[in-house]
C-alpha positions as CSV (number, residue, x, y, z in Angstrom):
1,X,-40.8,66.1,270.2
2,X,-40.2,68.6,272.9
3,X,-38.2,67.9,275.8
4,X,-41.1,68.1,278.2
5,X,-42.7,65.1,276.5
6,X,-39.4,63.3,276.3
7,X,-39.0,63.8,279.8
8,X,-42.5,62.6,281.0
9,X,-42.4,59.8,278.6
10,X,-38.9,58.6,280.3
11,X,-40.6,59.1,283.6
12,X,-43.4,56.8,282.3
13,X,-40.8,54.2,281.4
14,X,-39.6,54.3,284.9
15,X,-43.0,53.2,286.4
16,X,-42.9,49.4,286.1
17,X,-39.6,49.0,287.4
18,X,-40.6,51.7,290.4
19,X,-43.6,50.0,291.0
20,X,-41.8,46.7,291.5
21,X,-39.4,48.3,293.6
22,X,-42.0,49.7,296.1
23,X,-43.9,46.1,296.2
24,X,-40.3,44.7,297.1
25,X,-39.1,46.9,299.6
26,X,-42.3,48.5,301.0
27,X,-42.8,52.3,302.6
28,X,-39.1,52.6,303.2
29,X,-38.8,52.7,299.2
30,X,-41.6,55.0,298.9
31,X,-40.3,57.5,301.3
32,X,-36.7,57.3,299.2
33,X,-38.6,58.1,296.1
34,X,-40.9,61.0,297.2
35,X,-37.7,62.7,299.0
36,X,-35.8,62.3,296.2
37,X,-38.1,63.8,293.8
38,X,-39.2,66.6,296.1
39,X,-35.6,67.7,296.6
40,X,-35.3,67.9,293.0
41,X,-38.4,69.9,292.3
42,X,-37.4,72.2,295.4
43,X,-34.3,72.9,294.0
44,X,-35.6,73.4,290.5
45,X,-38.1,75.8,291.5
46,X,-35.8,77.8,293.8
47,X,-33.4,78.5,291.0
48,X,-35.7,79.3,288.1
49,X,-38.3,81.0,289.8
50,X,-36.4,84.1,290.6
51,X,-35.5,84.3,286.9
52,X,-39.0,83.9,286.0
53,X,-38.2,80.9,284.5
54,X,-40.4,78.4,285.8
55,X,-39.4,75.1,284.2
56,X,-41.0,72.2,286.6
57,X,-43.6,71.7,283.8
58,X,-41.1,70.2,281.6
59,X,-40.3,67.1,283.6
60,X,-36.7,67.1,283.9
61,X,-36.2,67.7,287.4
62,X,-38.8,65.0,288.2
63,X,-37.0,62.6,286.0
64,X,-33.9,63.4,287.5
65,X,-35.5,62.8,291.3
66,X,-37.1,59.8,290.2
67,X,-34.0,58.3,288.7
68,X,-31.8,58.9,291.6
69,X,-34.1,57.5,293.9
70,X,-34.1,54.2,291.8
71,X,-30.8,53.5,292.0
72,X,-30.7,54.0,295.8
73,X,-30.4,51.1,298.2
74,X,-34.1,51.1,300.2
75,X,-32.8,51.5,303.8
76,X,-30.5,54.6,302.8
77,X,-31.0,57.4,305.1
78,X,-33.6,60.4,303.4
79,X,-31.0,62.9,303.5
80,X,-28.7,60.9,301.0
81,X,-31.4,60.9,297.9
82,X,-32.2,64.4,299.0
83,X,-28.7,65.6,298.9
84,X,-28.0,63.9,295.4
85,X,-30.9,65.0,293.7
86,X,-30.0,68.8,295.0
87,X,-26.4,68.0,293.6
88,X,-27.7,66.9,290.3
89,X,-30.0,69.8,289.6
90,X,-28.1,72.6,291.5
91,X,-24.4,71.9,290.6
92,X,-24.6,69.4,287.6
93,X,-27.6,71.0,285.8
94,X,-28.3,74.6,286.7
95,X,-24.5,75.9,287.4
96,X,-23.8,75.1,283.7
97,X,-27.1,76.9,282.4
98,X,-29.8,74.7,282.8
99,X,-31.8,72.1,280.5
100,X,-29.5,71.3,277.5
101,X,-26.3,72.6,278.7
102,X,-25.2,70.3,281.7
103,X,-22.2,68.4,280.6
104,X,-23.0,65.4,282.5
105,X,-25.9,63.3,283.3
106,X,-27.7,65.1,286.6
107,X,-29.0,61.9,288.2
108,X,-25.5,60.0,287.5
109,X,-23.9,62.9,289.0
110,X,-25.9,62.6,292.1
111,X,-25.8,59.0,292.7
112,X,-21.7,59.0,292.0
113,X,-21.6,62.1,294.4
114,X,-23.5,60.2,297.1
115,X,-21.1,56.7,296.7
116,X,-18.0,59.0,297.1
117,X,-19.7,60.9,299.8
118,X,-21.1,58.0,301.7
119,X,-19.8,54.6,300.7
120,X,-21.3,52.8,303.8
121,X,-24.8,54.7,303.9
122,X,-25.1,53.6,300.1
123,X,-24.6,50.0,301.1
124,X,-27.8,49.9,303.5
125,X,-29.4,47.4,301.8
126,X,-33.0,45.7,302.7
127,X,-34.2,42.2,302.2
128,X,-36.9,41.5,299.5
129,X,-40.6,41.0,300.6
130,X,-40.9,37.5,302.3
131,X,-37.4,36.8,302.8
132,X,-36.2,36.6,306.1
133,X,-33.0,34.8,305.8
134,X,-29.8,35.7,306.9
135,X,-27.8,37.8,304.2
136,X,-31.0,38.1,302.1
137,X,-30.5,42.0,302.6
138,X,-27.1,41.9,300.5
139,X,-27.4,42.3,296.5
140,X,-26.0,39.5,294.7
141,X,-23.2,41.5,293.0
142,X,-22.0,42.4,296.6
143,X,-22.1,38.8,298.0
144,X,-20.3,37.5,294.7
145,X,-17.3,39.8,295.4
146,X,-17.3,39.2,299.3
147,X,-17.3,35.4,298.8
148,X,-14.6,35.7,296.1
149,X,-12.4,38.0,298.5
150,X,-13.2,35.5,301.4
151,X,-12.3,32.2,299.6
152,X,-10.6,32.9,296.5
153,X,-11.4,31.9,293.0
154,X,-13.7,28.6,292.8
155,X,-14.2,26.5,289.5
156,X,-17.8,27.5,289.3
157,X,-20.3,29.9,287.8
158,X,-21.3,33.0,289.9
159,X,-24.3,31.7,291.1
160,X,-22.5,28.6,292.1
161,X,-19.9,30.6,294.1
162,X,-22.8,32.0,295.7
163,X,-24.6,28.9,296.3
164,X,-21.6,27.4,298.0
165,X,-21.2,30.7,300.1
166,X,-24.9,29.9,301.3
167,X,-26.7,32.7,299.5
168,X,-30.2,32.6,300.5
169,X,-32.6,32.5,297.4
170,X,-36.3,31.9,297.9
171,X,-38.3,28.7,297.8
172,X,-40.1,30.2,295.1
173,X,-36.6,30.3,293.1
174,X,-35.9,26.5,294.1
175,X,-39.3,25.4,293.0
176,X,-39.2,27.1,289.7
177,X,-35.5,26.3,288.6
178,X,-36.1,22.6,290.0
179,X,-39.5,22.4,287.6
180,X,-37.5,23.6,284.5
181,X,-34.4,21.5,285.3
182,X,-36.6,18.2,285.4
183,X,-38.9,18.7,282.8
184,X,-37.0,20.9,280.2
185,X,-33.4,21.0,280.7
186,X,-32.7,17.3,282.1
187,X,-33.1,15.7,278.5
188,X,-30.6,18.0,277.2
189,X,-28.2,17.3,279.8
190,X,-28.4,20.7,280.9
191,X,-29.4,22.4,284.1
192,X,-30.0,26.0,285.7
193,X,-28.2,26.8,289.0
194,X,-30.3,27.8,291.9
195,X,-30.7,31.5,292.0
196,X,-31.5,31.8,288.2
197,X,-35.3,32.5,288.7
198,X,-34.9,35.2,291.6
199,X,-32.1,36.8,289.7
200,X,-34.3,37.0,286.4
201,X,-37.6,38.2,288.1
202,X,-35.9,40.9,290.7
203,X,-36.8,38.9,293.9
204,X,-33.5,39.9,295.4
205,X,-31.8,42.8,297.2
206,X,-30.5,45.8,295.4
207,X,-31.4,49.3,294.1
208,X,-34.8,50.2,294.3
209,X,-35.8,50.2,290.8
210,X,-33.0,48.0,289.1
211,X,-33.4,44.4,290.7
212,X,-36.1,43.3,287.9
213,X,-34.4,43.6,284.5
214,X,-37.6,42.5,282.5
215,X,-39.5,45.4,284.0
216,X,-36.8,47.7,283.0
217,X,-36.2,46.5,279.7
218,X,-40.4,46.8,279.2
219,X,-40.2,50.4,280.0
220,X,-37.0,50.8,277.7
221,X,-39.3,49.6,275.2
222,X,-41.6,52.5,275.3
223,X,-39.0,55.1,275.0
224,X,-37.7,53.1,271.9
225,X,-41.2,52.9,270.2
226,X,-41.8,56.7,270.9
227,X,-38.3,57.8,269.8
228,X,-37.0,59.3,272.9
229,X,-33.8,57.1,272.6
230,X,-32.3,55.2,269.7
231,X,-31.1,51.8,270.2
232,X,-27.3,52.2,269.3
233,X,-26.0,53.3,272.4
234,X,-27.7,51.0,275.1
235,X,-27.4,48.0,272.9
236,X,-23.6,48.5,271.9
237,X,-23.0,49.1,275.6
238,X,-24.8,46.1,277.0
239,X,-23.4,44.0,274.2
240,X,-19.8,45.0,274.8
241,X,-19.9,44.5,278.5
242,X,-21.8,41.1,278.1
243,X,-18.8,39.8,275.5
244,X,-16.1,41.2,277.8
245,X,-17.9,39.4,280.9
246,X,-18.2,36.1,279.1
247,X,-14.5,36.3,277.7
248,X,-12.7,37.2,280.7
249,X,-15.2,37.3,283.8
250,X,-14.6,33.6,284.2
251,X,-11.1,34.4,285.3
252,X,-12.0,36.1,288.8
253,X,-14.3,32.5,289.6
254,X,-11.6,30.1,288.4
255,X,-13.4,29.0,285.1
256,X,-11.0,30.3,283.0
257,X,-11.9,32.0,279.6
258,X,-14.9,32.1,277.9
259,X,-16.8,31.3,281.1
260,X,-17.9,34.5,282.8
261,X,-21.3,34.1,283.0
262,X,-22.4,37.3,281.3
263,X,-26.3,36.7,282.1
264,X,-25.4,37.1,286.0
265,X,-23.5,40.5,285.6
266,X,-26.1,42.0,283.2
267,X,-29.2,41.0,285.3
268,X,-27.2,42.2,288.6
269,X,-26.7,46.0,289.5
270,X,-27.9,49.0,288.1
271,X,-26.3,48.1,284.8
272,X,-29.5,47.8,282.6
273,X,-31.3,50.8,284.3
274,X,-28.5,52.8,283.8
275,X,-27.9,51.7,280.2
276,X,-31.4,52.8,279.2
277,X,-32.5,55.8,281.1
278,X,-29.1,57.7,281.5
279,X,-26.5,56.7,278.8
280,X,-29.0,57.8,276.1
281,X,-29.4,61.3,277.5
282,X,-29.8,63.3,274.1
283,X,-28.0,66.4,276.2
284,X,-24.9,64.3,277.0
285,X,-24.5,61.5,274.5
286,X,-23.1,62.0,270.9
287,X,-25.3,63.8,268.3
288,X,-24.6,60.9,265.5
289,X,-25.5,57.3,265.2
290,X,-21.7,56.4,264.9
291,X,-21.1,58.3,268.0
292,X,-23.4,56.9,270.1
293,X,-22.4,53.5,269.0
294,X,-18.8,54.1,269.7
295,X,-19.6,55.4,273.0
296,X,-21.7,52.3,273.7
297,X,-18.4,50.4,273.2
298,X,-16.4,52.7,275.0
299,X,-19.1,52.7,278.4
300,X,-19.3,48.8,278.0
301,X,-15.3,48.7,278.4
302,X,-15.5,51.1,281.2
303,X,-18.3,49.5,283.2
304,X,-16.5,46.0,282.8
305,X,-13.4,47.5,284.1
306,X,-14.9,49.3,287.2
307,X,-17.0,46.4,288.3
308,X,-14.7,43.8,287.7
309,X,-11.4,45.6,289.0
310,X,-12.5,48.7,290.9
311,X,-13.7,49.4,294.2
312,X,-17.3,50.3,293.3
313,X,-19.6,46.8,292.8
314,X,-21.6,48.3,290.2
315,X,-19.6,50.7,288.3
316,X,-22.4,51.6,285.7
317,X,-23.2,55.5,287.1
318,X,-19.2,56.1,287.1
319,X,-19.0,54.9,283.7
320,X,-21.6,57.2,282.3
321,X,-20.0,59.9,283.8
322,X,-16.5,59.5,282.2
323,X,-18.3,58.7,279.0
324,X,-20.5,62.0,279.4
325,X,-16.4,63.7,279.4
326,X,-15.8,61.8,276.1
327,X,-19.0,62.6,274.3
328,X,-18.2,66.1,273.1
329,X,-14.9,64.6,271.6
330,X,-16.5,61.9,270.0
331,X,-18.6,64.4,268.1
332,X,-15.8,66.9,267.0
333,X,-13.6,63.9,265.9
334,X,-16.6,63.0,264.1
335,X,-17.6,66.2,262.5
336,X,-13.7,66.8,261.4
337,X,-13.8,63.6,259.7
338,X,-16.9,64.3,257.9
339,X,-15.3,67.4,256.8
340,X,-12.4,65.9,255.4
341,X,-14.4,63.4,253.5
342,X,-16.7,66.2,252.0
343,X,-13.4,68.1,250.8
344,X,-11.7,65.2,249.3
345,X,-15.2,64.6,247.4
346,X,-15.4,68.0,246.4
347,X,-11.6,67.9,245.0
């Protein structure tokens, strides 16, 4: 498969999540998306055209700009996604020789650069469509961290913490959760907490393209079916993060061991979007399935540590950049191990 086909298929995979983000946040989100893609394309053209190496048609710049935009807050000033895309194309990609030679993912490089440069602007969130309640413009992950910092651990789940803190979920969530609890879960002695429906369908504040995880997964299914990415890295990435969240995540909310609410943490933030559309980048991920499996575990551990103990509420983009630094070492170690095995077999 050509690089151009891979890049355009990856961009197509972003379409469901992007469409939901535009519907949820309206014209400001559309402006961020257009500006980010335009900046990436302009920088790519400015560098490659003088060298007679016109490369816009390979789709990599378009994909970089789109992914940067989808990981941005919808109310961020437009120069932030423009600079982030420019940084990803000019510094991360072209400075090291262009497509196939960048040592870290360009989109994640641009996003982390923006977080480090404008942490306040990267928190310019917006309330989702039809939600005018105070506090609805804060993403659940940010609201959970603020609630725990204000009142300390509480012996409840993450959604329970948000409920007690007065986080505003939609009337649609109350109707859906109430119906499921009364008709399905009540005979089993179980109940869903308020907010479960909003978190699942993505009717919450957050990054433009990361609120609705089912749509992100639907786009990723296209990439898996067409062989653009392999399942090893994202599955072990998300699985490791979910396991660590289950075992240790409940300690922060006062529930103790094995009560961390991994579903909430998987459905919140940019984690799933980054796991399927950034981590398996063929340029910056290991060359072998074993290496991808190992990197997935490492990324899961790094994201857990950054999200639960770091200053960034999400942590996925920074974890992937750290993983990009480790990827060549995994390839080198696995190649040496393979050579030693072959030498023993030959002897």
